[in-house]
C-alpha positions in Angstrom: -54.2 -31.0 -29.4 -57.0 -31.5 -31.9 -58.9 -34.5 -30.6 -61.0 -34.6 -33.8 -58.0 -36.2 -35.6 -55.8 -37.6 -32.8 -56.7 -40.5 -30.5 -55.0 -41.5 -27.3 -52.9 -43.9 -29.3 -51.7 -41.1 -31.4 -50.7 -39.1 -28.3 -48.8 -42.0 -26.9 -47.0 -42.4 -30.2 -46.1 -38.7 -30.2 -44.7 -38.9 -26.7 -42.5 -42.0 -27.5 -41.3 -40.3 -30.7 -40.4 -37.1 -28.8 -38.5 -39.1 -26.2 -36.7 -41.1 -29.0 -35.7 -37.9 -30.9 -34.4 -36.2 -27.7 -32.4 -39.2 -26.7 -31.1 -40.6 -30.0 -31.1 -37.7 -32.5 -30.7 -34.3 -30.8 -27.2 -35.1 -29.3 -25.9 -35.6 -32.8 -27.6 -32.8 -34.7 -24.8 -30.2 -34.3 -22.2 -32.7 -35.7 -24.4 -33.6 -38.6 -25.1 -30.0 -39.4 -21.4 -29.3 -39.4 -20.3 -32.3 -41.5 -23.4 -32.6 -43.7 -23.4 -36.3 -43.2 -25.9 -38.2 -41.1 -24.4 -41.3 -39.4 -25.8 -44.6 -40.6 -26.6 -45.9 -37.1 -29.5 -43.6 -36.8 -31.3 -45.1 -39.8 -31.2 -48.5 -38.2 -32.6 -47.1 -34.9 -35.5 -45.5 -36.8 -36.1 -48.8 -38.5 -36.0 -50.7 -35.3 -38.6 -48.4 -33.8 -40.9 -48.9 -36.8 -40.9 -45.3 -37.8 -40.1 -46.0 -41.5 -43.0 -48.5 -41.7 -45.7 -46.4 -40.3 -47.8 -46.2 -43.5 -46.6 -49.4 -45.2 -48.2 -52.8 -45.3 -47.6 -55.3 -42.5 -46.6 -57.9 -45.2 -43.3 -56.0 -45.7 -42.7 -55.3 -42.0 -44.7 -52.1 -41.9 -47.4 -51.0 -39.4 -50.1 -50.0 -41.8 -51.2 -47.0 -39.6 -53.4 -44.1 -40.6 -52.0 -40.9 -42.0 -52.1 -39.0 -38.7 -49.2 -41.1 -37.4 -47.3 -39.7 -40.4 -48.5 -36.1 -39.5 -47.0 -36.6 -36.0 -43.7 -37.9 -37.3 -43.4 -34.9 -39.7 -44.4 -32.4 -37.0 -41.9 -33.7 -34.4 -39.1 -33.9 -36.9 -39.5 -30.2 -37.5 -39.2 -29.4 -33.8 -35.6 -30.6 -33.3 -34.4 -27.8 -35.5 -32.7 -29.6 -38.3 -34.6 -29.2 -41.6 -31.8 -31.3 -43.2 -32.2 -34.2 -40.9 -36.0 -34.1 -41.2 -35.7 -34.0 -45.0 -33.4 -37.0 -45.2 -35.8 -39.0 -43.2 -39.0 -38.1 -45.0 -37.4 -38.1 -48.4 -36.5 -41.8 -47.8 -39.8 -42.7 -46.2 -42.3 -40.8 -48.3 -40.6 -40.1 -51.7 -38.5 -43.2 -52.5 -40.5 -45.8 -50.6 -43.9 -44.5 -51.8 -42.9 -45.5 -55.4 -41.5 -48.9 -54.3 -44.8 -49.6 -52.5 -47.2 -48.3 -55.1 -45.5 -49.5 -58.3 -42.9 -52.1 -57.4 -43.5 -55.7 -58.1 -43.1 -58.4 -55.4 -39.4 -59.0 -56.2 -38.7 -55.2 -55.9 -40.6 -54.9 -52.7 -38.7 -57.8 -51.1 -35.3 -56.4 -52.3 -35.8 -52.7 -51.6 -39.0 -52.0 -49.6 -38.4 -54.5 -46.8 -34.8 -53.3 -46.0 -36.0 -49.7 -46.3 -38.6 -50.3 -43.6 -35.9 -51.9 -41.3 -33.5 -49.0 -42.0 -30.9 -51.3 -43.7 -31.3 -49.5 -47.0 -31.7 -45.8 -47.7 -33.4 -44.5 -50.8 -33.8 -41.3 -52.8 -36.1 -40.1 -55.5 -34.6 -38.5 -58.6 -36.9 -36.3 -60.6 -35.4 -32.8 -60.9 -32.8 -32.1 -63.5 -30.2 -29.3 -64.0 -32.1 -27.8 -67.0 -35.6 -28.7 -65.8 -36.2 -27.8 -62.2 -39.9 -28.0 -61.5 -40.6 -28.9 -65.2 -41.0 -32.6 -64.8 -42.2 -33.1 -68.4 -39.0 -31.4 -69.7 -36.6 -34.0 -68.3 -33.8 -35.1 -70.6 -32.4 -38.2 -68.9 -33.2 -41.2 -71.1 -33.4 -45.0 -70.8 -32.9 -47.0 -74.0 -34.0 -50.6 -74.0 -31.4 -53.1 -75.3 -32.4 -56.7 -75.0 -33.3 -57.4 -71.4 -31.5 -54.3 -70.1 -32.0 -50.5 -70.2 -29.1 -48.0 -70.7 -29.6 -44.8 -68.7 -27.9 -41.5 -69.6 -28.4 -38.0 -68.2 -28.3 -36.2 -64.9 -30.4 -35.3 -61.9 -30.0 -32.5 -59.3 -31.2 -31.3 -55.9 -31.6 -34.9 -54.8 -32.1 -35.4 -51.1 -30.0 -38.4 -49.9 -28.5 -38.3 -53.4 -25.0 -39.2 -52.2 -25.4 -41.6 -49.3 -28.4 -43.6 -50.3 -28.2 -47.3 -51.3 -30.7 -47.1 -54.2 -32.2 -44.5 -56.4 -35.8 -44.3 -57.7 -35.2 -42.5 -61.0 -37.6 -41.0 -63.5 -36.4 -41.1 -67.1 -37.7 -40.7 -70.7 -38.2 -44.1 -72.3 -40.1 -42.6 -75.3 -38.8 -39.0 -75.6 -41.0 -38.4 -78.6 -44.1 -38.8 -76.4 -43.1 -35.9 -74.1 -44.6 -36.4 -70.6 -46.4 -39.6 -71.9 -43.0 -41.2 -72.4 -41.6 -41.2 -68.8 -40.8 -44.4 -66.9 -39.5 -45.0 -63.4 -36.7 -47.4 -62.4 -34.9 -48.4 -59.2 -31.1 -48.3 -59.5 -28.5 -49.7 -57.1 -25.9 -47.2 -55.9 -23.0 -49.5 -56.9 -24.1 -49.7 -60.6 -21.3 -48.9 -63.0 -21.4 -45.5 -64.6 -23.4 -43.8 -61.7 -21.7 -41.0 -59.9 -22.8 -38.4 -57.4 -21.5 -35.0 -56.3 -22.5 -33.3 -53.0 -24.1 -29.8 -53.3 -23.3 -27.0 -50.9 -26.6 -25.5 -49.7 -27.8 -22.4 -47.8 -29.8 -24.5 -45.4 -30.7 -28.1 -44.8 -27.0 -28.5 -44.0 -27.3 -32.0 -42.3 -28.8 -33.6 -45.4 -26.7 -34.7 -48.3 -28.2 -33.2 -51.5 -26.6 -34.5 -54.6 -26.2 -34.0 -58.3 -26.2 -37.4 -60.0 -24.7 -38.4 -63.4 -25.7 -41.5 -65.4 -23.1 -42.5 -67.9 -24.3 -45.5 -69.8 -25.7 -47.0 -66.6 -26.9 -50.5 -67.5 -29.8 -52.0 -65.4 -31.9 -55.1 -65.8 -35.3 -54.5 -67.4 -37.0 -56.0 -64.4 -35.9 -52.9 -62.3 -38.7 -50.9 -63.8 -41.5 -49.7 -61.4 -44.9 -50.3 -62.9 -45.4 -50.1 -66.6 -43.2 -48.4 -69.3 -44.2 -44.9 -70.2 -46.6 -44.6 -67.3 -44.2 -42.7 -65.0 -45.6 -39.3 -65.3 -49.0 -40.4 -64.0 -47.2 -42.2 -61.1 -45.3 -39.1 -60.2 -48.4 -36.9 -60.4 -50.3 -39.3 -58.3 -47.8 -39.0 -55.4 -47.3 -35.3 -55.6 -50.4 -34.7 -53.4 -48.7 -36.5 -50.5 -45.4 -34.8 -51.1 -47.0 -31.3 -51.2 -49.1 -32.0 -48.1 -45.9 -33.2 -46.3 -44.2 -29.9 -47.1 -47.3 -28.0 -46.0 -47.4 -29.9 -42.6 -43.6 -29.3 -42.2 -44.4 -25.6 -42.7 -47.0 -25.3 -40.0 -44.9 -27.4 -37.6 -41.7 -25.3 -37.9 -43.7 -22.1 -37.6 -45.3 -23.5 -34.4 -41.8 -24.4 -33.1 -40.5 -20.9 -33.9 -43.5 -19.2 -32.1 -43.1 -21.4 -29.0 -39.4 -20.6 -28.8 -40.0 -16.9 -29.4 -42.8 -16.7 -26.7 -40.5 -18.4 -24.2 -37.7 -16.0 -25.0 -40.0 -13.0 -24.8 -41.3 -14.1 -21.4 -37.8 -14.0 -20.0 -36.2 -11.1 -21.9 -36.4 -7.7 -20.1 -36.4 -4.3 -21.7 -37.3 -1.0 -20.0 -38.2 -2.7 -16.8 -40.6 -5.4 -18.1 -40.5 -8.5 -20.2 -40.9 -7.9 -23.9 -44.0 -10.0 -24.2 -45.8 -7.0 -22.5 -45.2 -4.6 -25.3 -48.4 -4.1 -27.4 -46.7 -4.0 -30.8 -45.0 -7.4 -30.2 -48.1 -8.9 -28.6 -50.3 -8.0 -31.6 -47.7 -9.3 -34.1 -47.7 -12.6 -32.2 -51.5 -12.7 -32.4 -51.3 -12.3 -36.2 -48.6 -14.8 -36.7 -50.2 -17.4 -34.4 -53.5 -17.0 -36.3 -51.8 -17.6 -39.6 -50.1 -20.7 -38.3 -53.2 -22.1 -36.7 -55.3 -21.6 -39.9 -52.7 -23.5 -42.0 -52.5 -26.2 -39.4 -56.2 -26.7 -39.3 -56.4 -26.7 -43.1 -53.6 -29.2 -43.4 -55.2 -31.6 -40.9 -58.5 -31.4 -42.9 -56.6 -32.3 -46.1 -54.7 -35.1 -44.4 -58.1 -36.5 -43.2 -59.4 -36.6 -46.7 -56.2 -38.1 -48.2 -56.3 -40.8 -45.4 -59.8 -41.7 -46.7 -58.5 -42.2 -50.2 -59.8 -39.0 -51.7 -57.9 -37.3 -54.5 -56.7 -34.0 -53.0 -54.2 -32.6 -55.5 -55.8 -29.2 -55.4 -55.9 -28.9 -51.6 -52.4 -30.4 -51.1 -51.1 -27.8 -53.6 -52.8 -25.1 -51.6 -51.4 -26.5 -48.4 -47.8 -26.3 -49.6 -48.2 -22.9 -51.3 -49.7 -21.2 -48.3 -48.0 -23.1 -45.4 -44.4 -22.7 -46.7 -45.0 -18.9 -47.3 -46.5 -18.6 -43.8 -43.6 -20.4 -42.2 -41.1 -18.1 -43.8 -43.0 -15.0 -42.6 -43.4 -16.3 -39.1 -39.8 -17.4 -38.7 -38.5 -14.1 -40.2 -40.5 -12.2 -37.6 -39.6 -14.5 -34.7 -35.9 -13.9 -35.5 -36.7 -10.2 -35.2 -38.2 -10.8 -31.7 -34.8 -12.1 -30.5 -33.0 -8.9 -31.7 -29.3 -9.4 -32.0 -29.5 -12.9 -30.6 -31.7 -13.9 -33.5 -28.7 -13.4 -35.8 -26.5 -15.6 -33.7 -25.8 -19.2 -34.7 -26.0 -20.3 -31.0 -29.7 -19.6 -31.1 -32.1 -21.6 -33.2 -33.7 -18.9 -35.4 -30.8 -18.4 -37.8 -30.8 -22.1 -38.9 -34.6 -22.2 -38.8 -34.7 -19.2 -41.2 -32.3 -20.8 -43.7 -34.0 -24.2 -43.5 -37.4 -22.8 -43.9 -36.5 -20.9 -47.1 -36.4 -24.1 -49.1 -40.2 -24.6 -48.4 -41.4 -22.4 -51.3 -38.7 -23.8 -53.6 -38.4 -27.6 -53.2 -41.0 -30.1 -54.4 -42.4 -27.6 -56.9 -41.8 -23.9 -56.6 -44.6 -21.6 -55.4 -44.8 -20.1 -58.9 -45.4 -23.6 -60.4 -48.0 -24.4 -57.8 -49.9 -21.1 -58.5 -50.0 -22.0 -62.1 -51.4 -25.5 -61.3 -54.0 -23.9 -59.1 -54.9 -21.3 -61.8 -55.5 -24.1 -64.3 -57.8 -25.9 -61.8 -59.7 -22.8 -60.7 -59.8 -20.7 -63.9 -59.3 -23.3 -66.8 -61.4 -26.0 -65.0 -58.6 -28.5 -65.6 -59.1 -31.8 -63.9 -56.1 -33.8 -62.7 -57.1 -37.4 -62.3 -55.6 -40.4 -60.5 -53.4 -42.8 -62.4 -55.2 -46.0 -63.3 
């Protein structure tokens, strides 16, 4: 393990997390993958262990730890082979809660952030829309101010925890005529009248509930706004660096898990009188795949180090997601091949890993969008700045 970034305390945390996941989560994964529903009890157990509060202030029940504790949490979640379960946990902790912590006022933090840290409330972040996808500025959902209330109309889709969460952090247009300068963010209670959710049927991430959400004249108090009106786009952009880095870290971690599994299998599987890890073609393929994984991992750690220091790393985080998710798909595709016919069987981990990994280059900004963002930075010298 890279001692440049990880202390002894980090290693102890990793071990206790591994033990917790094996004992409390792994026995239920198959059921959750089958039903597409994660039982509520596990959220409370995560909260009790402090895992939701890792990066949040102690004032709200968090632990206020450095970003490498988050790196460990993300890596270990990828290694129990349920991309859906991992997504449900990190979408709550790092998508919904990030906005509560950064933009919520004291009342919102007490009402939503505190119970999110204890595992009593589950959140989701609603940005993508049926017509918009990765085009955040093209959103059509609106919030119209009426006295001391806002009325929300529109829809969101591909929302992780979109059905079972207790609250929704929702991006809407408050001033549609201003384009991306007219977006605001609100926190909305699940039970609010006019809000409905439909579960989507996905190729992978089967354990997580991904929803399409409809807002039909949903009335919310004006004080449910996060930050200032019409500043939402800047808030969203500010947090994209963390989201992209998370997905990059997830990529290197699941690729590492796939390689470890494949190597163990190859050391035991015999063909033509020897184990298949002795065949040069396979050995050299492993060498290439392992190199690609290790280079992504090293880069991701370096970006995490800079983000932890407060640097603005939107370019590097975009590179992280773009490269690491592609690498993970390639590694896992090849690792499935190493298993031959068994790779295609649902009783072995590679089939699920392949399906789950395929979301990497799609979710949280498609690879095509990320390439265009990087092209603007590199070619057009565009500078993305932090929200003020």
